[in-house]
N, C-alpha and C positions, 0 to 999 in steps of 0.2 A: 625321629627328630625330637630334640628337646623342646618342651613346652615353654613358650615365652613367659618371662617374669612380668606379671601384671603390675606389681609394685613399681618396677622400673619404667614401664610404659606410662603409668599415670604420673609419675614424677616428671618424666620427660615432657609429657603433654602440658603439665602445669607450668613448667619453665618456659616452654615455647609460647604458651598463651600470655604469660606475664610479659615476656619480651616483646611480643607483637603489640600488646596494649601500650606498653611504655613507648615503643617506637612510634606508634600512631599519634599518641598524645604529644610527644616531644616535637615531632615534625609538623604537627598540625594537619596532616593529611586526613582525608575522609575514608571511612570504612568502605565506601562504595568503590574507591580506587582499587580495592582488592577483591571485594565481593559485591557485585551490583545487587541492589534491592529495588526492583521495579524501576530501574533507571535513575533512582534518586540516591543521593548520598545521605548517610546517617549523620546527624549532628553529634557534637561531642557529648552532650548529656545522655543521648540515647546510646551512644557507643559505650559510655561508662556503665550505664545500667546493664546493657547486654553483656559487657565484659564481666561485671560483678556476678551476674547470674551464672555465666559459664564457669567462672572461677569457683563459685560456691558449689556448683555441681561437681567439679573435679575434686574439690576438697572432701565433699560428702562421699564420693565414690572411693577416694583414697582411704578414708577412714573405714568405710564398709569392707573394702577388699584387702586392706593391708595392715591396719592398726590393730594390735591385740585388744581384746575385750577385758575390762577390769570391772567386775561386778562384786562390790564389797558390801556385805550386809552387817549392820550393827547388831549388838546383842538383843535389841528389842524390835528389829526391823522385820523379822520373818518368823513364822512358826507359831503365831498366837492368833486367836480369834478376837478381832477388834470389837469393842463395845461402844455404843453411843454414849457420849459424855465422858469417856475415859480415854486418855492417851495410851499409846502402845506401851510406853514405859510403865504406866500404872497397872495395866493388864498383866504385863510380864512379871512385875513385882508381886502381884497378888497370887499368880499361878505358882511362882517359886515358893512363896511363904506357905501356901495351903497344901501343896502337893505332898503326898507321902513318898518317901524315898525308897523304903523297903530295906531288906537286909543286904547291905552292899558288900561287894568284894573290896579289897584294898583299892585306894583311889589312884595310885600312881604305879602302873606296871613298869617293869624294867625294860629298857630298850632305847632305840634311836627315835628322836623327835625333830621335826622341822622347827627351826627358829624363825627363819624368814627366807625369801627368795634371794638369790645372788644379785639380781639386778636392782634390788632395793637397798643395797649397801655399797656405796661408792668408795673409792680409795680415799682413806683419811677420814671417813665418816664414822660416827658413833651413834648407836641406837639403843634405847631402853626397851626391854621386852619383859613381859610378865609371863612366866611359864612354870608349871609344876609348883605353884605356890611361892615362887621365888622371883626376885628382881635380878635380871642379868644385864650386863653391858655387852653389846655386840659391836665390834669395831673391825675395820679393815686397815691393816698397817700400810705404810707407804710402799712396802714391797708387794702389796696386793693380797697378802695372807689374811684370812678372816680368823678372828679369835672371839671366844665367849668366856667371860669371867663374871664372878659375883659383882653385883653393881655397887655394893657399899664399901667405901674406903675403911680399912681397919683403924685408921687414925682417929677420926671423929665422926665417921658415919656418913659422909657426904655421898650422894649418888654420882658415881663416876660418869654415867651416861647422860646426866643433865648438866650440860656446860663443860663436860670434860672434852679434851682434845687428844688427837693422835700425834705422837712424837716418835717417828721411826716405827718400831714394832711395839711401842708401849702406849698405854693410855695414861693421861695425866689428870689427876684429881683437880676439879675446879676450885676447891677450897684452899688448899695449901701448896699445890703443885707437885705432890708426890707422884712419881712415875712408876707404873707397874708393867712388867713385861708380859705380853699376851700369851706366850708359849707356856710359861710355867707360873705366872702370877707373882713372881719375885719383884720386890721393890728395888729399883736400881738407882733411884736418885731422890734425895730430899733437899730442895734448893737451899735451905737455911741450916742444915745439919752437917757436922764434920764427917760423920759416918752413918751408913744405913744399917740398922739392926738386922742380924741374920734371919730373925723370925718375922720380919716385916713382909707380909705376903697376902694376896687374896686368892680365893679358890678359882683355879682354871677348870673349865668344863671340857672333858674330852669331846672334840668336835671334828667334823670333816666337811668338805664342800665338794659336792658332785651332783650331777643331774640338775644343775641350776638351782641348788638349795644349799643353805648352811644348816647342818644338823648337829645335835648334841646327843651324847650318850648319858642316860640316867640309870643308876643302880642304887637301890636303897642302902646297900652295904658298901658302896664305894668301889665295887669291883670294876676292873677294866673291861672293855667290850669283849664279848664272847663270840660275836658274829658281826658281819659288816653288811651295809646296804650295797646291793649290786649296782654297778655302773651301767647305765643305759647307753649303749654305743651310738645309737641314732641321735641322741641329744649331744653327746660329747663331740661327735664328728659333724654336728649341725646338718645331718640329713633331715632331721625333723626339727623345726624351729618353734620357738615359743609363740603361741597365738592368744594367750589370755589366761585369766584365772578368776575364780569366784572364792569368796570367803564368807563363812557363816560361824556364828557362835551358838552352841547347843547346850541347854541346861539339862544335862544328864550325866550318868556315869560313863566313862570312856568305853567300857566293854559293850554297851548297848549298840554302839555304832558299827563295829566290825561284825557283830553277831548277825546283822541283817543279811550277810552273805550266805549264812547257813539257814536262814528263815525263808525257805523256798516258797512256802505257801503264800507269804505276804505279797509276792510279786504279782501273782495272777489276780489278787484282790485289789491291792492299792495302786499298782502301776499299769494295769491294763487300760484304764480310761485314757483317752487322748491327752497329750500335753496341752491341747487347745482349751481344755476345760479348767486349766489353772491349778493352783496349789491349795486352795481352801477346801478342806475335806468335806465340807457341807454341800459342795456343788460339783465335785469332780465326776459324779455319776449322772450329770445332766444329760438328758435325751438330745439336747441340741447338737452335741458333738459326738453322739454315739455311733455315727457312721465311720469314725476312725478309731481303730483299736490296736493296742500293742499286744504282742504275744511273746511269751518267754519260755524257754527251756533251759533249766539251770541244774548244775551239779556242783557240789562243794566237797572238798577232801583235803586233809592235811598232807604235807609232804614228808617223806621218810628222812632218816639221817643221810647226809650231814646237814640237811636243811629242815630240821624239825621245827625251826622257828618260822617257817613259811607255810602258807596254805594256798589253795588254788580254787578259784571258782570259774567254771566254764559256762558261758551264756550264749545262747542263740536267740537273737531278737528278730522278730518279723512284724510287719505292719499290714493291716488290712484296711481297705477303703471300700465302703459299701459291701463288706464281707468278701471282697476280692483281694487276694494276696499279690503283692508286687515283689518278685524276687530281687529286683534291682535295689530295693530298699532294705534287704536283709543285712544284718550285721552280726559278726562273730566277735565275742569279747572274751579275753583271758584276763581275769583279775587275780593278780598274785599279791597276797598280803605278806609283807616282810616285817615280822615283829608286830607290836601292838599299834604302831603309829603310822605306817607307810603302806600304801597299796599302789601297784602299777597296773593300770587297766589298758591293755593293748587291744585295739579294735581294728577290724578290717571290713571296709565297705566295698562291695563288688566293683563299683565304677568310680568311687570318690576317694580312693586311696586308703592309706593306713595312717594311724596316729596313736598317741598315748596320752592318757589322763593320769596324772599323779595325784592321788588323794592322800592328804596328810592330816592326821588327828593329833593335836597337841593339847594336853591338859593345861588350862590356865589356872584354874582352881580345882578343888576336889570335884565339884559338880558343874564345871563350866569348861567346855571343850571348844577349841578353835579348829575348824575344819576348812581346809583349802583344797581346791581342785585346779590344777594347772594343766593346760593342754598343749601338747607339742604335735605338730603335723608336718607332712611332707612340704618341703619348701616350694615346690612348683604348683601347689594347690592354693587358690585364692583364700584369703583369711575368712571370707564369708562362710565357707564350708565348716571349718573347725569351730568358728564362733557360734554357728547354729547348733552344732553338736553339743558344745559346752552349755549353751542356753537350755537345750532340751534336758541335759543332765541336771542342770540347776533346778528346773521345774520338778523333775522326779525326786530330786534330793529334798526339796522343800516340803514335799508331801510327807516324807519320813520325819522331817524336822518337827512338824506339828505333832506327830505321834510322840517323838522323844521328849519334847518339852513338857508334855502333860502326863506321861506314863510314870509308873514306879517300877523299880527293879524287883522282879520276883525270883528269889533264890531257888525255890522249888516249884517250878512251873507245872501246870497241868498240861501234859503233852499227849498226843496220840502217836501212833506208829509212824505216820508220815512226817512227824516233827523230829525224827531221830537225829538229824544232822545238827540240831540246836544243841543237844547234849554233847555230841562229839566235839562241836566247836568250843563249848565251855571247858571241856577237858583239855583241849588243845591250848586254849588261851590261858589256862591256869599256870602254865610253865613260866609266865612272865611275872608271877608273884613270888615273893620270898617271905620267910617267916617274919622279917622286920619291915615288910612293906607297910607304909602308913595307911591307917584306916580312918574312916569318918565316924565320930561318936557324938551323941547329943547329950548335953548336960545343961539343965536349967536354961533351955532355949538358946544356948550358945554352941558354937561349933568348935570342938577341939580336935585337931588332927595332927 
């Protein structure tokens, strides 16, 4: 038998409750006519209060069980140790200024990167996005097609995404009304000119839309895509539905983030303490929550041709409470990295179903990364389950975040035999750099890249 849809049940209950309340108040009848309370009728004020409480409870349950979770952290909101007398922004700025960066690899690897989620871009809407050190205009044409183009108009430099509007499949400049076609960037109309110059054009970014995301292809030499992001059938066919996302900004080199997959030793040290002990690394080993422990078995390896741009991490997660393991809480995870910026983490819980977390890392600036985690889960499972999983993932991720924000990149690390996967990962990741990939250099306290 198919499991009942809790979202529909809660919606139906709310509609019935509102209808009952409206009927009672409009007819002037007492609640006791339907439900006796010690033989006395409830007054209208009492009925209103009771109805409001019931309605509040239904709304709360609906949000808990049905509404996706959106947990969006600002650049200074997480990953820093707060100090008395200083704001988070002040602490973050000091850390960024004083931290040594190390001998960095190129800052923008070649590959596909998430621009934004599909549900964030309505038909006819334009958005301004900063990525890869550039300003881009992302818009959805009236035909539903999403386009990504350079944000600045070649005429006099106005930002097309700030006040610009969608006209058919084009974006119109807010300054003089020039219209540029989304598919190729060609200018198709200048309202006050007799003809449009052949060379009037903005740069279109190679893009695609799948798995609930708009993605763009970046290559330092302007090469066309050499591989594609795989489509996740469960998302396309809506077998698994969107249940929420988190977003963080990390002040580090992009390579630091995926390298965690090959750093097997850090899991048993940093991520064994219970999520109940929080994200502040000064307190995660608190004895108060020591009775709950996470356990990890991990293996990482690159994939062979024709998928050499992919790697795979296999994770077995277990949980012990008072040193007793509960097999029902075990979880198997397959994390497949596709290029430098996208990871598909498929997980299977023995009795709570299956789902997918899509992790996307997009460089905003050379040492500022935007990381999002979007979760998709079986439609017949209440949203509270994937929301809890996403929240747990967020706590574990923010522990890494505090490490990344303060560390420097070590190009020649001191490794032991058990760290061999880290070097293999660096060799694998190096394929996304080219001879002309931009680097970060320091000159008179200024950044030139």
